[in-house]
C-alpha positions in Angstrom: -12.1 110.1 66.1 -9.0 110.4 63.9 -5.8 110.4 65.1 -5.3 113.9 64.5 -8.5 114.8 66.7 -7.0 112.3 69.3 -3.7 114.2 69.4 -5.6 117.7 69.8 -7.8 116.3 72.5 -4.6 115.1 74.5 -2.7 118.4 73.8 -5.7 119.9 75.5 -6.2 117.6 78.3 -2.2 118.1 79.2 -3.0 121.9 79.0 -5.9 121.5 81.6 -3.9 119.6 83.6 -1.0 121.8 84.2 -3.8 124.4 84.9 -4.8 122.5 87.4 -1.3 122.1 88.7 -1.3 126.3 88.5 -4.0 126.1 91.1 -2.3 123.2 93.4 0.8 125.3 93.6 -1.6 128.5 94.8 -2.8 126.4 98.0 0.4 124.4 98.4 3.3 127.3 97.4 6.0 125.3 99.8 5.8 122.6 97.0 7.0 124.6 94.2 9.8 122.3 93.6 7.6 119.1 93.0 5.0 121.1 91.3 7.8 122.5 88.7 9.0 118.8 88.2 5.5 117.5 87.3 5.1 120.5 85.2 8.3 119.7 83.1 7.5 116.1 82.9 4.1 116.5 81.6 5.1 119.3 79.1 8.1 117.2 77.6 6.9 113.7 77.4 3.5 114.0 75.2 3.2 109.9 76.2 3.5 110.7 79.8 0.2 108.8 80.6 1.3 105.7 78.8 3.4 103.3 81.4 6.0 102.6 78.4 6.8 106.2 79.1 10.4 106.4 80.3 11.9 107.4 82.9 8.4 107.6 84.3 4.8 108.1 83.7 1.7 109.5 85.4 -0.3 107.5 87.6 -3.4 108.2 89.9 -4.1 107.7 93.2 -7.2 107.6 96.0 -7.4 108.7 99.5 -10.4 107.1 100.4 -12.4 108.4 103.6 -15.7 107.1 105.0 -18.4 109.3 105.4 -18.2 110.3 108.9 -14.6 111.0 108.4 -13.5 108.3 111.0 -11.9 105.7 108.9 -9.4 105.5 105.9 -9.2 102.6 103.3 -6.0 101.2 102.8 -4.3 98.2 100.8 -1.4 96.1 101.4 0.4 96.0 98.5 1.3 92.7 97.2 4.6 93.4 95.6 5.8 96.5 98.2 4.2 94.5 100.8 3.4 97.8 102.7 -0.1 99.5 103.5 -0.7 102.3 100.8 -3.4 104.4 99.3 -5.2 102.5 96.3 -4.1 103.9 92.9 -2.5 103.0 89.5 -1.4 103.5 86.2 -3.1 105.4 84.0 -2.7 103.3 80.9 -3.5 106.4 78.4 -6.0 108.1 80.4 -5.1 111.7 80.5 -7.5 112.5 83.4 -5.8 111.6 86.6 -9.0 111.8 88.9 -10.6 109.2 86.5 -7.8 107.2 87.0 -8.1 107.6 90.8 -11.6 106.6 90.5 -11.1 103.7 88.4 -8.5 102.4 90.3 -10.6 102.8 93.4 -13.2 100.8 92.2 -11.0 97.9 91.1 -8.9 97.6 93.9 -11.8 97.7 96.5 -15.0 96.2 94.8 -16.7 99.1 96.5 -19.0 101.5 94.4 -20.8 105.1 94.5 -17.7 107.1 95.3 -17.9 110.8 95.9 -14.8 112.7 94.3 -14.1 116.2 95.9 -14.0 119.0 93.3 -12.6 122.5 94.1 -14.2 125.4 92.7 -11.3 125.5 90.1 -11.9 121.8 88.9 -10.3 118.3 90.0 -7.2 120.1 91.9 -5.7 117.0 93.2 -5.4 116.6 97.0 -1.6 115.9 96.4 1.1 115.1 94.1 3.8 112.9 94.8 7.0 112.0 92.9 8.6 108.7 93.8 10.8 105.8 92.6 10.1 102.3 91.6 12.5 99.9 91.7 13.7 97.8 88.8 12.2 94.4 88.7 11.9 91.4 85.9 12.3 93.3 82.6 11.0 96.9 83.9 13.9 99.1 84.7 13.7 101.7 87.7 11.7 104.7 87.0 9.6 107.3 88.6 5.8 107.7 89.1 4.2 111.1 88.8 1.4 110.7 91.4 -2.0 112.6 91.4 -3.8 111.9 94.4 -7.4 112.9 94.8 -9.7 112.9 98.0 -12.9 110.1 97.7 -15.6 109.3 100.1 -16.9 105.8 100.2 -19.5 104.0 102.5 -17.5 101.9 105.0 -20.5 99.4 105.6 -20.1 98.0 101.9 -18.2 94.5 101.3 -14.5 94.8 100.3 -13.1 92.7 97.6 -9.2 92.2 97.5 -7.7 92.4 94.1 -4.9 90.3 92.9 -2.7 93.4 93.2 -3.2 93.4 97.2 -2.4 90.9 100.1 -5.4 92.7 102.2 -7.6 95.6 102.3 -8.9 97.3 105.4 -10.4 100.6 106.9 -8.0 102.0 109.5 -9.1 104.8 112.3 -6.7 107.7 112.3 -4.7 106.2 115.3 -4.5 102.8 113.7 -3.4 104.5 110.6 -0.4 106.0 112.1 0.5 102.6 113.8 0.7 100.9 110.3 2.9 103.4 108.3 5.0 106.5 109.2 5.5 107.4 105.1 5.3 111.0 104.8 3.2 111.4 101.8 0.6 109.2 103.4 0.7 111.4 106.7 0.5 114.6 104.3 -2.7 113.2 102.7 -4.2 112.6 105.9 -3.7 115.9 107.0 -4.5 117.9 103.8 -7.9 115.7 103.8 -8.6 116.6 107.3 -8.4 120.2 106.4 -10.4 119.9 103.4 -13.3 118.2 105.2 -13.3 120.3 108.2 -13.3 123.4 106.2 -15.6 122.2 103.5 -13.6 123.5 101.1 -14.7 121.2 98.2 -18.0 119.7 96.8 -18.6 115.9 96.4 -19.3 114.9 93.1 -20.9 111.4 92.5 -21.6 111.6 88.8 -17.8 112.1 87.3 -16.5 112.7 83.8 
């Protein structure tokens, strides 16, 4: 693919992502301010999917639930030393749902993930903008995080990556004991609504 064709494809994918944000805002109108910040950032920064993009960049995260909806997979982040959802940098990938899927696989060692897809497409479960503190040679910046609902068999063996201190499944009552972070509890609530109302299909072959 030529450089010109790559730029056209990236423009189209950014346009599609902005359209998904429109659908997200329809579902969660009270998050208009965050959606508008996301829109402006993606529209202005053509390299928003690269970690060299400053003052921030797009990331993808996975909110992973077991098939019986009783457990949630969390990682104890090596640098932040907090229990968080799995996820990471886009590193040039302009499809955040694929970033979330890739990071889920790499950080857990699990396979055969199902990804929830709304009728409008891969509308994120949640979006969040949060600051990452400066460290070493990296200046403080923001992560524009797209979070997706995934399902995985909790009976599979886990493999802790070098980005984590630990990795474990938690039931809901246990989850609320290890974190009171608002954005995590927000994902928990949104996921329960989608799962209870059967608002989305589960896709196992994703592109």
